[in-house]
PDB file of N, CA, C, O and CB in Angstrom:
ATOM      1  N   MET A   1       4.140 -20.296 -10.012  1.00  0.00           N
ATOM      2  CA  MET A   1       4.809 -20.792  -9.350  1.00  0.00           C
ATOM      3  C   MET A   1       3.729 -22.324 -10.273  1.00  0.00           C
ATOM      4  O   MET A   1       4.297 -23.389 -10.513  1.00  0.00           O
ATOM      5  CB  MET A   1       4.915 -20.188  -7.565  1.00  0.00           C
ATOM      6  N   HIS A   2       2.477 -22.140 -10.582  1.00  0.00           N
ATOM      7  CA  HIS A   2       2.136 -23.189 -11.134  1.00  0.00           C
ATOM      8  C   HIS A   2       2.757 -24.086 -12.353  1.00  0.00           C
ATOM      9  O   HIS A   2       2.876 -25.304 -12.492  1.00  0.00           O
ATOM     10  CB  HIS A   2       1.148 -22.859 -11.346  1.00  0.00           C
ATOM     11  N   ALA A   3       3.066 -23.088 -13.089  1.00  0.00           N
ATOM     12  CA  ALA A   3       4.450 -23.240 -14.241  1.00  0.00           C
ATOM     13  C   ALA A   3       5.668 -24.087 -13.430  1.00  0.00           C
ATOM     14  O   ALA A   3       5.928 -25.277 -13.608  1.00  0.00           O
ATOM     15  CB  ALA A   3       5.219 -21.398 -14.759  1.00  0.00           C
ATOM     16  N   ALA A   4       6.339 -23.177 -12.506  1.00  0.00           N
ATOM     17  CA  ALA A   4       7.584 -23.923 -12.081  1.00  0.00           C
ATOM     18  C   ALA A   4       6.987 -25.223 -11.675  1.00  0.00           C
ATOM     19  O   ALA A   4       7.673 -26.171 -12.058  1.00  0.00           O
ATOM     20  CB  ALA A   4       8.469 -23.202 -10.857  1.00  0.00           C
ATOM     21  N   ILE A   5       5.849 -25.578 -10.974  1.00  0.00           N
ATOM     22  CA  ILE A   5       5.583 -27.148 -10.693  1.00  0.00           C
ATOM     23  C   ILE A   5       5.310 -27.956 -12.030  1.00  0.00           C
ATOM     24  O   ILE A   5       5.784 -29.073 -12.239  1.00  0.00           O
ATOM     25  CB  ILE A   5       4.224 -27.351  -9.688  1.00  0.00           C
ATOM     26  N   GLU A   6       4.687 -27.430 -12.701  1.00  0.00           N
ATOM     27  CA  GLU A   6       4.203 -28.728 -13.606  1.00  0.00           C
ATOM     28  C   GLU A   6       5.229 -28.767 -14.760  1.00  0.00           C
ATOM     29  O   GLU A   6       5.168 -29.819 -15.395  1.00  0.00           O
ATOM     30  CB  GLU A   6       2.521 -28.577 -14.282  1.00  0.00           C
ATOM     31  N   ASP A   7       6.164 -27.879 -15.196  1.00  0.00           N
ATOM     32  CA  ASP A   7       7.145 -28.268 -15.420  1.00  0.00           C
ATOM     33  C   ASP A   7       8.066 -28.986 -15.052  1.00  0.00           C
ATOM     34  O   ASP A   7       8.990 -29.135 -15.852  1.00  0.00           O
ATOM     35  CB  ASP A   7       7.380 -27.770 -15.544  1.00  0.00           C
ATOM     36  N   GLY A   8       8.120 -29.497 -14.071  1.00  0.00           N
ATOM     37  CA  GLY A   8       9.108 -29.934 -13.226  1.00  0.00           C
ATOM     38  C   GLY A   8      10.188 -29.273 -12.467  1.00  0.00           C
ATOM     39  O   GLY A   8      10.930 -29.851 -11.673  1.00  0.00           O
ATOM     40  N   GLU A   9      10.224 -27.939 -12.789  1.00  0.00           N
ATOM     41  CA  GLU A   9      11.651 -27.281 -12.696  1.00  0.00           C
ATOM     42  C   GLU A   9      11.965 -26.891 -11.372  1.00  0.00           C
ATOM     43  O   GLU A   9      11.604 -25.894 -10.747  1.00  0.00           O
ATOM     44  CB  GLU A   9      11.806 -26.033 -13.564  1.00  0.00           C
ATOM     45  N   GLU A  10      12.665 -27.797 -11.056  1.00  0.00           N
ATOM     46  CA  GLU A  10      12.374 -27.661  -9.247  1.00  0.00           C
ATOM     47  C   GLU A  10      13.376 -26.176  -8.730  1.00  0.00           C
ATOM     48  O   GLU A  10      13.353 -25.448  -7.737  1.00  0.00           O
ATOM     49  CB  GLU A  10      13.192 -29.529  -8.169  1.00  0.00           C
ATOM     50  N   ASP A  11      14.358 -26.240 -10.223  1.00  0.00           N
ATOM     51  CA  ASP A  11      15.233 -24.960  -9.097  1.00  0.00           C
ATOM     52  C   ASP A  11      14.287 -23.735  -9.628  1.00  0.00           C
ATOM     53  O   ASP A  11      14.212 -22.762  -8.878  1.00  0.00           O
ATOM     54  CB  ASP A  11      17.440 -24.546  -9.499  1.00  0.00           C
ATOM     55  N   ALA A  12      13.917 -23.717 -10.254  1.00  0.00           N
ATOM     56  CA  ALA A  12      12.602 -22.373 -10.363  1.00  0.00           C
ATOM     57  C   ALA A  12      11.852 -22.153  -9.034  1.00  0.00           C
ATOM     58  O   ALA A  12      11.530 -21.027  -8.656  1.00  0.00           O
ATOM     59  CB  ALA A  12      11.207 -22.795 -11.562  1.00  0.00           C
ATOM     60  N   ILE A  13      11.636 -23.077  -8.468  1.00  0.00           N
ATOM     61  CA  ILE A  13      10.306 -23.155  -7.477  1.00  0.00           C
ATOM     62  C   ILE A  13      10.588 -21.953  -6.136  1.00  0.00           C
ATOM     63  O   ILE A  13       9.916 -21.014  -5.709  1.00  0.00           O
ATOM     64  CB  ILE A  13      10.152 -25.051  -6.721  1.00  0.00           C
ATOM     65  N   PRO A  14      11.959 -22.548  -5.750  1.00  0.00           N
ATOM     66  CA  PRO A  14      12.463 -21.525  -4.817  1.00  0.00           C
ATOM     67  C   PRO A  14      12.330 -19.652  -5.035  1.00  0.00           C
ATOM     68  O   PRO A  14      12.291 -18.823  -4.125  1.00  0.00           O
ATOM     69  CB  PRO A  14      13.969 -21.948  -4.800  1.00  0.00           C
ATOM     70  N   ALA A  15      12.279 -19.364  -6.697  1.00  0.00           N
ATOM     71  CA  ALA A  15      12.194 -17.899  -6.946  1.00  0.00           C
ATOM     72  C   ALA A  15      11.031 -17.667  -7.164  1.00  0.00           C
ATOM     73  O   ALA A  15      10.403 -16.626  -6.968  1.00  0.00           O
ATOM     74  CB  ALA A  15      12.926 -17.351  -7.951  1.00  0.00           C
ATOM     75  N   ALA A  16      10.511 -19.197  -7.823  1.00  0.00           N
ATOM     76  CA  ALA A  16       8.887 -18.679  -8.193  1.00  0.00           C
ATOM     77  C   ALA A  16       7.955 -18.275  -6.557  1.00  0.00           C
ATOM     78  O   ALA A  16       7.111 -17.379  -6.609  1.00  0.00           O
ATOM     79  CB  ALA A  16       7.887 -20.351  -9.185  1.00  0.00           C
ATOM     80  N   LEU A  17       8.264 -19.164  -4.916  1.00  0.00           N
ATOM     81  CA  LEU A  17       7.780 -18.593  -4.246  1.00  0.00           C
ATOM     82  C   LEU A  17       8.607 -17.429  -3.992  1.00  0.00           C
ATOM     83  O   LEU A  17       7.879 -16.496  -3.653  1.00  0.00           O
ATOM     84  CB  LEU A  17       7.429 -19.293  -3.398  1.00  0.00           C
ATOM     85  N   ALA A  18      10.032 -17.049  -4.022  1.00  0.00           N
ATOM     86  CA  ALA A  18       9.676 -15.789  -3.435  1.00  0.00           C
ATOM     87  C   ALA A  18       9.587 -14.500  -4.080  1.00  0.00           C
ATOM     88  O   ALA A  18       9.765 -13.375  -3.612  1.00  0.00           O
ATOM     89  CB  ALA A  18      10.436 -15.607  -2.551  1.00  0.00           C
ATOM     90  N   LEU A  19       9.208 -14.960  -5.501  1.00  0.00           N
ATOM     91  CA  LEU A  19       8.414 -13.887  -6.227  1.00  0.00           C
ATOM     92  C   LEU A  19       6.819 -13.670  -5.440  1.00  0.00           C
ATOM     93  O   LEU A  19       6.192 -12.618  -5.564  1.00  0.00           O
ATOM     94  CB  LEU A  19       8.242 -14.433  -7.963  1.00  0.00           C
ATOM     95  N   LEU A  20       6.313 -14.841  -4.633  1.00  0.00           N
ATOM     96  CA  LEU A  20       4.603 -14.575  -4.905  1.00  0.00           C
ATOM     97  C   LEU A  20       4.682 -14.290  -3.259  1.00  0.00           C
ATOM     98  O   LEU A  20       3.554 -14.011  -2.855  1.00  0.00           O
ATOM     99  CB  LEU A  20       3.288 -16.204  -5.652  1.00  0.00           C
ATOM    100  N   TRP A  21       5.610 -14.278  -2.263  1.00  0.00           N
ATOM    101  CA  TRP A  21       5.818 -14.074  -0.909  1.00  0.00           C
ATOM    102  C   TRP A  21       6.038 -12.200  -1.063  1.00  0.00           C
ATOM    103  O   TRP A  21       5.200 -11.352  -0.754  1.00  0.00           O
ATOM    104  CB  TRP A  21       7.314 -15.163  -0.258  1.00  0.00           C
ATOM    105  N   ALA A  22       7.208 -12.003  -1.542  1.00  0.00           N
ATOM    106  CA  ALA A  22       7.097 -11.004  -2.009  1.00  0.00           C
ATOM    107  C   ALA A  22       5.824 -10.149  -2.681  1.00  0.00           C
ATOM    108  O   ALA A  22       5.799  -8.991  -2.264  1.00  0.00           O
ATOM    109  CB  ALA A  22       7.882 -11.203  -2.598  1.00  0.00           C
ATOM    110  N   ASP A  23       5.055 -10.384  -3.370  1.00  0.00           N
ATOM    111  CA  ASP A  23       3.904  -9.880  -4.207  1.00  0.00           C
ATOM    112  C   ASP A  23       2.773  -9.814  -3.080  1.00  0.00           C
ATOM    113  O   ASP A  23       1.748  -9.153  -3.244  1.00  0.00           O
ATOM    114  CB  ASP A  23       3.498 -10.938  -5.580  1.00  0.00           C
ATOM    115  N   GLN A  24       2.975 -10.374  -2.200  1.00  0.00           N
ATOM    116  CA  GLN A  24       1.797 -10.678  -0.959  1.00  0.00           C
ATOM    117  C   GLN A  24       2.121  -9.750  -0.194  1.00  0.00           C
ATOM    118  O   GLN A  24       1.201  -8.996   0.124  1.00  0.00           O
ATOM    119  CB  GLN A  24       1.759 -12.113  -0.088  1.00  0.00           C
ATOM    120  N   TYR A  25       3.202  -9.523   0.250  1.00  0.00           N
ATOM    121  CA  TYR A  25       3.695  -8.899   1.309  1.00  0.00           C
ATOM    122  C   TYR A  25       3.537  -7.165   0.666  1.00  0.00           C
ATOM    123  O   TYR A  25       3.144  -6.356   1.506  1.00  0.00           O
ATOM    124  CB  TYR A  25       5.365  -9.570   1.703  1.00  0.00           C
ATOM    125  N   LEU A  26       3.761  -6.742  -0.427  1.00  0.00           N
ATOM    126  CA  LEU A  26       3.733  -5.277  -0.836  1.00  0.00           C
ATOM    127  C   LEU A  26       2.277  -5.066  -0.861  1.00  0.00           C
ATOM    128  O   LEU A  26       1.698  -4.029  -0.535  1.00  0.00           O
ATOM    129  CB  LEU A  26       4.477  -4.906  -2.295  1.00  0.00           C
ATOM    130  N   ASP A  27       1.718  -6.217  -1.306  1.00  0.00           N
ATOM    131  CA  ASP A  27      -0.460  -6.245  -1.220  1.00  0.00           C
ATOM    132  C   ASP A  27      -0.557  -5.700   0.235  1.00  0.00           C
ATOM    133  O   ASP A  27      -0.941  -4.613   0.666  1.00  0.00           O
ATOM    134  CB  ASP A  27      -1.594  -8.397  -1.266  1.00  0.00           C
ATOM    135  N   THR A  28      -0.032  -6.933   0.912  1.00  0.00           N
ATOM    136  CA  THR A  28      -0.319  -5.923   2.593  1.00  0.00           C
ATOM    137  C   THR A  28       0.249  -4.740   3.072  1.00  0.00           C
ATOM    138  O   THR A  28      -0.549  -4.012   3.662  1.00  0.00           O
ATOM    139  CB  THR A  28       0.088  -6.625   3.821  1.00  0.00           C
ATOM    140  N   LEU A  29       1.202  -4.409   3.001  1.00  0.00           N
ATOM    141  CA  LEU A  29       1.658  -2.975   2.955  1.00  0.00           C
ATOM    142  C   LEU A  29       1.083  -2.041   2.551  1.00  0.00           C
ATOM    143  O   LEU A  29       1.026  -0.942   3.102  1.00  0.00           O
ATOM    144  CB  LEU A  29       2.541  -2.787   2.420  1.00  0.00           C
ATOM    145  N   TRP A  30       0.392  -2.483   1.147  1.00  0.00           N
ATOM    146  CA  TRP A  30      -0.589  -1.386   0.450  1.00  0.00           C
ATOM    147  C   TRP A  30      -1.647  -1.587   1.359  1.00  0.00           C
ATOM    148  O   TRP A  30      -1.707  -0.751   2.260  1.00  0.00           O
ATOM    149  CB  TRP A  30      -1.074  -1.603  -1.230  1.00  0.00           C
ATOM    150  N   ARG A  31      -2.436  -2.417   1.357  1.00  0.00           N
ATOM    151  CA  ARG A  31      -3.576  -2.337   2.595  1.00  0.00           C
ATOM    152  C   ARG A  31      -3.502  -1.687   3.707  1.00  0.00           C
ATOM    153  O   ARG A  31      -4.449  -1.023   4.127  1.00  0.00           O
ATOM    154  CB  ARG A  31      -3.846  -3.435   3.132  1.00  0.00           C
ATOM    155  N   LEU A  32      -2.313  -1.800   4.355  1.00  0.00           N
ATOM    156  CA  LEU A  32      -2.175  -1.344   5.653  1.00  0.00           C
ATOM    157  C   LEU A  32      -1.718   0.297   5.383  1.00  0.00           C
ATOM    158  O   LEU A  32      -2.135   1.127   6.191  1.00  0.00           O
ATOM    159  CB  LEU A  32      -1.030  -2.340   6.525  1.00  0.00           C
ATOM    160  N   GLU A  33      -1.077   0.632   4.532  1.00  0.00           N
ATOM    161  CA  GLU A  33      -1.009   2.325   4.165  1.00  0.00           C
ATOM    162  C   GLU A  33      -2.623   2.862   4.095  1.00  0.00           C
ATOM    163  O   GLU A  33      -3.159   3.826   4.642  1.00  0.00           O
ATOM    164  CB  GLU A  33      -0.144   2.649   2.381  1.00  0.00           C
ATOM    165  N   ALA A  34      -2.946   2.238   3.552  1.00  0.00           N
ATOM    166  CA  ALA A  34      -4.428   2.627   2.834  1.00  0.00           C
ATOM    167  C   ALA A  34      -5.075   2.768   4.325  1.00  0.00           C
ATOM    168  O   ALA A  34      -5.257   3.926   4.702  1.00  0.00           O
ATOM    169  CB  ALA A  34      -5.319   1.215   1.596  1.00  0.00           C
ATOM    170  N   HIS A  35      -5.494   1.561   5.343  1.00  0.00           N
ATOM    171  CA  HIS A  35      -5.966   1.435   6.858  1.00  0.00           C
ATOM    172  C   HIS A  35      -5.541   2.931   7.712  1.00  0.00           C
ATOM    173  O   HIS A  35      -6.329   3.779   8.130  1.00  0.00           O
ATOM    174  CB  HIS A  35      -5.081  -0.054   7.638  1.00  0.00           C
ATOM    175  N   LEU A  36      -4.079   2.931   7.804  1.00  0.00           N
ATOM    176  CA  LEU A  36      -3.699   3.919   8.342  1.00  0.00           C
ATOM    177  C   LEU A  36      -3.808   5.482   8.368  1.00  0.00           C
ATOM    178  O   LEU A  36      -3.714   6.257   9.320  1.00  0.00           O
ATOM    179  CB  LEU A  36      -2.950   3.674   8.224  1.00  0.00           C
ATOM    180  N   GLY A  37      -4.090   5.769   6.716  1.00  0.00           N
ATOM    181  CA  GLY A  37      -4.370   6.970   5.849  1.00  0.00           C
ATOM    182  C   GLY A  37      -5.587   7.097   6.140  1.00  0.00           C
ATOM    183  O   GLY A  37      -5.791   8.300   6.304  1.00  0.00           O
ATOM    184  N   ARG A  38      -7.064   6.164   6.387  1.00  0.00           N
ATOM    185  CA  ARG A  38      -8.352   6.565   6.939  1.00  0.00           C
ATOM    186  C   ARG A  38      -8.002   6.839   8.069  1.00  0.00           C
ATOM    187  O   ARG A  38      -8.142   8.046   8.266  1.00  0.00           O
ATOM    188  CB  ARG A  38      -9.448   5.684   6.930  1.00  0.00           C
ATOM    189  N   HIS A  39      -7.492   6.150   9.176  1.00  0.00           N
ATOM    190  CA  HIS A  39      -7.424   6.543  10.691  1.00  0.00           C
ATOM    191  C   HIS A  39      -6.465   8.024  10.392  1.00  0.00           C
ATOM    192  O   HIS A  39      -7.049   8.958  10.942  1.00  0.00           O
ATOM    193  CB  HIS A  39      -6.527   5.108  11.875  1.00  0.00           C
ATOM    194  N   ALA A  40      -5.979   8.203  10.126  1.00  0.00           N
ATOM    195  CA  ALA A  40      -5.135   9.185   9.904  1.00  0.00           C
ATOM    196  C   ALA A  40      -5.897  10.727   9.577  1.00  0.00           C
ATOM    197  O   ALA A  40      -5.958  11.725  10.296  1.00  0.00           O
ATOM    198  CB  ALA A  40      -4.257   8.649   8.759  1.00  0.00           C
ATOM    199  N   ALA A  41      -6.198  10.591   8.811  1.00  0.00           N
ATOM    200  CA  ALA A  41      -7.685  11.251   8.145  1.00  0.00           C
ATOM    201  C   ALA A  41      -8.527  12.087   9.397  1.00  0.00           C
ATOM    202  O   ALA A  41      -8.624  13.108  10.077  1.00  0.00           O
ATOM    203  CB  ALA A  41      -8.879   9.762   7.490  1.00  0.00           C
ATOM    204  N   GLN A  42      -9.158  10.414   9.002  1.00  0.00           N
ATOM    205  CA  GLN A  42     -10.393  10.547  10.446  1.00  0.00           C
ATOM    206  C   GLN A  42      -9.745  11.498  11.938  1.00  0.00           C
ATOM    207  O   GLN A  42     -10.310  12.449  12.477  1.00  0.00           O
ATOM    208  CB  GLN A  42     -10.760   8.489  11.194  1.00  0.00           C
ATOM    209  N   SER A  43      -8.574  10.945  12.285  1.00  0.00           N
ATOM    210  CA  SER A  43      -8.042  11.595  13.628  1.00  0.00           C
ATOM    211  C   SER A  43      -7.790  12.658  13.626  1.00  0.00           C
ATOM    212  O   SER A  43      -7.812  13.388  14.616  1.00  0.00           O
ATOM    213  CB  SER A  43      -7.043  11.191  14.159  1.00  0.00           C
ATOM    214  N   SER A  44      -7.282  13.202  11.697  1.00  0.00           N
ATOM    215  CA  SER A  44      -6.439  15.041  11.606  1.00  0.00           C
ATOM    216  C   SER A  44      -7.441  16.076  12.173  1.00  0.00           C
ATOM    217  O   SER A  44      -8.598  15.800  11.854  1.00  0.00           O
ATOM    218  CB  SER A  44      -6.079  15.751   9.666  1.00  0.00           C
ATOM    219  N   PRO A  45      -7.313  17.184  12.920  1.00  0.00           N
ATOM    220  CA  PRO A  45      -8.248  18.149  12.763  1.00  0.00           C
ATOM    221  C   PRO A  45      -8.278  18.952  11.711  1.00  0.00           C
ATOM    222  O   PRO A  45      -7.392  19.327  10.943  1.00  0.00           O
ATOM    223  CB  PRO A  45      -8.245  18.833  13.662  1.00  0.00           C
ATOM    224  N   ARG A  46      -9.954  19.268  11.806  1.00  0.00           N
ATOM    225  CA  ARG A  46     -10.395  19.680  10.598  1.00  0.00           C
ATOM    226  C   ARG A  46      -9.835  21.071  10.383  1.00  0.00           C
ATOM    227  O   ARG A  46      -9.983  21.947  11.235  1.00  0.00           O
ATOM    228  CB  ARG A  46     -11.876  19.612  10.520  1.00  0.00           C
ATOM    229  N   THR A  47      -8.987  21.337   8.881  1.00  0.00           N
ATOM    230  CA  THR A  47      -8.568  22.939   8.784  1.00  0.00           C
ATOM    231  C   THR A  47      -9.634  23.869   8.642  1.00  0.00           C
ATOM    232  O   THR A  47     -10.706  23.572   8.115  1.00  0.00           O
ATOM    233  CB  THR A  47      -7.675  23.251   7.584  1.00  0.00           C
ATOM    234  N   ALA A  48      -9.241  25.473   9.302  1.00  0.00           N
ATOM    235  CA  ALA A  48     -11.091  26.221   9.056  1.00  0.00           C
ATOM    236  C   ALA A  48     -10.367  26.237   7.271  1.00  0.00           C
ATOM    237  O   ALA A  48      -9.418  25.751   6.656  1.00  0.00           O
ATOM    238  CB  ALA A  48     -11.759  28.665  10.216  1.00  0.00           C
ATOM    239  N   SER A  49     -11.647  27.213   7.013  1.00  0.00           N
ATOM    240  CA  SER A  49     -11.219  27.938   6.138  1.00  0.00           C
ATOM    241  C   SER A  49     -10.918  29.274   6.043  1.00  0.00           C
ATOM    242  O   SER A  49     -11.359  30.258   6.636  1.00  0.00           O
ATOM    243  CB  SER A  49     -11.779  27.757   5.487  1.00  0.00           C
ATOM    244  N   PRO A  50      -9.904  29.097   5.002  1.00  0.00           N
ATOM    245  CA  PRO A  50      -8.508  30.246   5.096  1.00  0.00           C
ATOM    246  C   PRO A  50      -9.580  31.733   5.542  1.00  0.00           C
ATOM    247  O   PRO A  50     -10.786  31.713   5.295  1.00  0.00           O
ATOM    248  CB  PRO A  50      -7.353  30.517   2.983  1.00  0.00           C
ATOM    249  N   GLN A  51      -9.005  32.752   6.106  1.00  0.00           N
ATOM    250  CA  GLN A  51      -9.784  33.766   6.662  1.00  0.00           C
ATOM    251  C   GLN A  51      -9.127  34.629   5.457  1.00  0.00           C
ATOM    252  O   GLN A  51      -8.030  34.408   4.944  1.00  0.00           O
ATOM    253  CB  GLN A  51      -9.590  34.209   8.411  1.00  0.00           C
ATOM    254  N   VAL A  52     -10.093  35.722   5.095  1.00  0.00           N
ATOM    255  CA  VAL A  52      -9.947  36.534   4.003  1.00  0.00           C
ATOM    256  C   VAL A  52      -9.610  38.093   4.973  1.00  0.00           C
ATOM    257  O   VAL A  52     -10.340  38.578   5.838  1.00  0.00           O
ATOM    258  CB  VAL A  52     -11.497  36.449   2.885  1.00  0.00           C
ATOM    259  N   ILE A  53      -8.278  38.617   4.479  1.00  0.00           N
ATOM    260  CA  ILE A  53      -8.259  40.070   5.647  1.00  0.00           C
ATOM    261  C   ILE A  53      -7.955  40.747   4.692  1.00  0.00           C
ATOM    262  O   ILE A  53      -7.079  40.832   3.832  1.00  0.00           O
ATOM    263  CB  ILE A  53      -7.144  40.311   7.077  1.00  0.00           C
ATOM    264  N   PRO A  54      -9.462  41.531   5.231  1.00  0.00           N
ATOM    265  CA  PRO A  54      -9.382  43.103   4.170  1.00  0.00           C
ATOM    266  C   PRO A  54      -8.560  44.131   4.018  1.00  0.00           C
ATOM    267  O   PRO A  54      -7.896  44.405   5.017  1.00  0.00           O
ATOM    268  CB  PRO A  54     -10.276  43.941   4.355  1.00  0.00           C
ATOM    269  N   ALA A  55      -8.384  44.847   2.985  1.00  0.00           N
ATOM    270  CA  ALA A  55      -7.527  45.312   2.397  1.00  0.00           C
ATOM    271  C   ALA A  55      -7.840  46.439   3.168  1.00  0.00           C
ATOM    272  O   ALA A  55      -9.025  46.703   3.370  1.00  0.00           O
ATOM    273  CB  ALA A  55      -7.466  45.245   0.999  1.00  0.00           C
ATOM    274  N   SER A  56      -6.606  47.415   3.807  1.00  0.00           N
ATOM    275  CA  SER A  56      -6.997  48.568   4.090  1.00  0.00           C
ATOM    276  C   SER A  56      -7.441  50.380   3.286  1.00  0.00           C
ATOM    277  O   SER A  56      -6.964  51.101   2.409  1.00  0.00           O
ATOM    278  CB  SER A  56      -6.139  48.499   4.799  1.00  0.00           C
ATOM    279  N   ALA A  57      -8.589  50.423   4.237  1.00  0.00           N
ATOM    280  CA  ALA A  57      -8.917  51.091   3.172  1.00  0.00           C
ATOM    281  C   ALA A  57      -8.025  52.945   3.392  1.00  0.00           C
ATOM    282  O   ALA A  57      -8.164  53.804   2.521  1.00  0.00           O
ATOM    283  CB  ALA A  57     -10.821  50.978   3.149  1.00  0.00           C
TER     284      ALA A  57
END
């Protein structure tokens, strides 16, 4: 973005903004996924240890 402005490439500014916004959007989705994952892990029931069934003698 800065390079497009500094170089005076006005045609490149919309593409640079789109790239910046896409990067920020994906970062926000990544943080939201991590946040929801923590809540899902906290609210899910804890699974018990698997029970060992003794063999018949």
